C-alpha positions in Angstrom: -7.2 8.4 15.4 -4.2 8.4 17.5 -2.2 5.1 18.0 -3.2 4.9 21.6 -6.8 5.2 20.6 -6.4 2.4 17.9 -4.6 0.2 20.1 -7.3 0.2 22.6 -9.9 -0.2 20.1 -8.3 -3.3 18.3 -9.7 -6.6 19.8 -9.7 -9.1 16.8 -7.9 -12.2 16.7 -5.9 -10.8 14.0 -4.0 -9.1 16.5 -2.5 -12.7 17.4 -0.9 -12.8 13.8 1.3 -9.7 13.9 5.0 -10.3 13.9 7.8 -7.8 13.8 5.2 -5.0 13.3 3.7 -6.7 10.2 -0.2 -6.7 10.4 -2.2 -9.6 9.4 -1.0 -12.7 7.5 0.2 -11.3 4.4 -0.6 -10.5 0.9 -1.7 -13.5 -1.0 -2.3 -15.7 1.9 -5.5 -17.7 2.6 -6.9 -17.7 6.4 -9.8 -19.9 7.0 -12.2 -19.9 10.0 -14.1 -23.0 10.6 -17.1 -23.3 13.0 -20.5 -25.2 12.7 -23.8 -23.2 12.0 -24.4 -20.4 14.3 -21.4 -20.1 16.2 -20.4 -16.9 14.5 -18.2 -17.2 11.4 -19.6 -14.1 9.7 -19.1 -12.2 13.0 -15.6 -13.5 13.1 -14.8 -12.1 9.7 -16.4 -8.7 10.0 -14.1 -8.3 13.1 -11.1 -9.2 11.0 -12.5 -6.6 8.4 -12.9 -3.8 11.0 -9.5 -4.4 12.6 -7.8 -3.9 9.1 -10.1 -0.7 8.7 -9.0 0.4 12.3 -5.0 0.5 11.2 -5.6 2.4 7.9 -6.1 -0.5 5.6 -8.8 -1.1 3.0 -11.1 -4.0 3.0 -13.3 -5.7 0.1 -16.1 -7.8 1.7 -17.8 -10.2 -0.6 -20.9 -11.8 0.4 -22.8 -14.5 -1.4 -26.3 -14.6 0.1 -26.5 -11.3 2.2 -27.5 -7.7 1.5 -24.8 -4.8 1.3 -27.1 -3.1 4.1 -27.0 -6.3 6.2 -23.4 -6.5 6.1 -22.9 -3.0 6.7 -24.9 -2.9 9.8 -22.6 -5.6 11.2 -19.4 -3.5 10.7 -21.5 -0.4 12.2 -22.8 -2.4 15.2 -19.3 -3.6 15.9 -17.7 -0.3 15.7 -20.1 1.4 17.7 -19.9 -1.3 20.4 -16.1 -0.8 20.5 -16.6 2.8 20.6 -18.9 2.6 23.5 -16.1 0.9 25.5 -14.0 4.2 25.1 -16.5 7.0 26.1 -13.8 9.9 25.8 -13.5 8.9 22.1 -13.4 12.1 20.2 -15.6 12.5 17.0 -17.0 9.0 16.7 -19.1 9.9 13.8 -15.6 11.0 11.9 -14.0 7.7 12.9 -17.1 6.1 11.1 -17.0 8.0 8.0 -13.4 7.4 7.7 -13.5 3.6 8.1 -16.6 3.5 5.5 -14.5 5.2 2.9 -11.9 2.4 3.2 -14.4 -0.4 3.1 -16.4 -1.8 -0.1 -18.9 -4.2 0.3 -20.0 -6.5 -2.9 -22.8 -9.1 -3.0 -23.3 -12.0 -5.4 -26.8 -13.4 -5.1 -28.6 -16.1 -7.1 -25.5 -18.3 -7.6 -23.8 -15.4 -9.7 -20.7 -15.5 -8.2 -17.6 -16.4 -9.9 -13.6 -15.5 -9.7 -13.9 -13.6 -13.1 -16.8 -11.6 -12.1 -15.1 -10.7 -8.8 -11.8 -9.7 -10.8 -14.0 -7.5 -13.0 -15.5 -5.9 -9.8 -12.1 -5.4 -8.4 -10.9 -3.8 -11.7 -13.8 -1.5 -11.6 -13.0 -0.4 -8.0 -9.2 0.1 -8.9 -10.0 2.2 -12.2 -12.9 4.4 -11.1 -12.7 4.8 -7.5 -8.8 4.3 -6.9 -9.7 1.4 -4.3 -7.5 -1.4 -4.0 -8.0 -3.7 -0.8 -5.3 -4.8 1.4 -7.9 -7.6 2.9 -10.4 -9.5 0.7 -13.1 -11.4 2.7 -15.2 -13.9 0.8 -18.1 -15.0 3.1 -20.7 -17.8 2.7 -18.8 -19.6 -0.3 -19.6 -23.2 0.4 -16.3 -25.1 0.9 -18.1 -28.3 0.5 -19.5 -27.6 -3.1 -16.7 -25.2 -4.4 -14.3 -26.8 -6.5 -10.6 -26.6 -5.1 -9.7 -25.1 -8.2 -12.0 -21.9 -7.5 -10.3 -21.7 -4.3 -6.9 -21.6 -5.9 -8.0 -18.9 -8.4 -9.8 -16.8 -5.5 -6.0 -17.1 -3.8 -4.4 -16.2 -7.1 -6.5 -13.0 -7.4 -5.7 -12.2 -3.7 -2.1 -12.2 -4.4 -2.5 -9.9 -7.7 -4.7 -7.6 -5.7 -1.9 -7.6 -2.8 -4.5 -8.4 -0.3 -4.7 -11.3 2.2 -7.7 -13.4 1.7 -10.4 -14.5 4.4 -12.9 -17.1 4.1 -15.4 -19.2 6.3 -15.9 -23.1 6.4 -19.0 -24.6 7.7 -18.1 -27.9 9.6 -20.8 -30.4 10.9 -21.1 -32.2 14.1 -21.8 -35.3 12.4 -18.4 -35.3 10.2 -15.8 -37.8 11.0 -13.0 -36.4 13.1 -10.1 -34.6 11.4 -7.2 -36.8 10.6 -4.0 -36.3 12.7 -2.3 -33.3 11.1 -5.1 -32.2 9.0 -8.1 -30.0 8.9 -11.7 -31.3 9.7 -14.0 -32.0 6.7 -14.7 -30.5 4.5 -12.1 -27.9 4.7 -9.4 -31.0 4.5 -10.3 -30.8 0.7 -8.4 -27.6 0.3 -6.0 -27.6 3.2 -3.0 -27.5 0.9 -4.3 -24.0 -0.1 -4.6 -22.8 3.4 -2.0 -20.8 5.1 -3.9 -20.1 8.6 -6.9 -21.6 10.2 -9.3 -20.4 12.9 -11.3 -23.0 14.8 -14.2 -21.8 16.6 -15.6 -24.0 19.4 -18.5 -23.2 21.6 -18.0 -24.0 25.2 -20.8 -23.1 27.6 -21.1 -19.4 27.8 -17.8 -18.8 25.8 -16.3 -19.6 22.7 -12.8 -21.1 22.3 -10.6 -20.1 19.5 -7.8 -22.3 18.1 -5.3 -20.8 15.8 -3.4 -23.1 13.8 -0.3 -21.0 12.2 1.1 -21.7 8.8 -0.2 -25.1 7.7 2.7 -25.2 5.4 5.1 -26.0 8.0 5.6 -29.7 9.4 4.2 -28.8 13.0 2.4 -25.8 12.5 2.1 -23.6 16.0 -1.4 -23.6 17.7 -2.6 -20.7 19.9 -5.9 -21.1 22.1 -7.8 -18.2 23.5 -11.4 -17.6 24.8 -13.2 -15.0 23.1 -16.4 -12.8 24.1 -19.0 -14.9 22.6 -21.1 -11.9 21.5 -18.5 -10.2 19.3 -16.3 -13.2 18.8 -13.5 -10.7 20.0 -10.4 -11.0 22.2 -11.3 -10.6 26.1 -9.6 -7.3 27.5 -6.2 -8.7 28.7 -6.2 -11.7 26.6 
């Protein structure tokens, strides 16, 4: 793909994080997307993964209760939608194949997930497939019930892999309001591990995104944009 085509296809909120030509939040960092059920946390994470793939990166997408085929369909549908917006795109099938070669989807079902098992899977990919991800997505790991130590171990593993870590967190309408300067429950229980937070909030026929940058800073910068509610992508010109 040409640089011009890549630039036209990229519409993920991950674009908002680029600084001085550096793509994404960086290896070993944890980015957390927060939203209530049904708003689109998984769709958002798929968009993050596809953005990394479009720019030549490698993505390991881990899901805890969905099939590999289901996650693959999300990636395929999103890519085809982006390509549909570029009708003059040459060789779309080749683009799709190139992206598939840089992506690996791994699922843990029936409560079988552990950081040690994920580390073993990553070692197998590196040893036998020469696959080392630059983006690690872990979806559907319940922040409410997962010990903070497990999240810390995941972040440590991402650093060892040289990958940025992306996770989702389900919030609840009936939960207490976030304390000033803190993430809303249940994300507040791990906020000392979080480098970036993305909050998705439905607003009529749109979805509003608030990006809280670098939670390690005393006064983190906040960016607010409106997303396409169907694909959770930046609107053209955003």
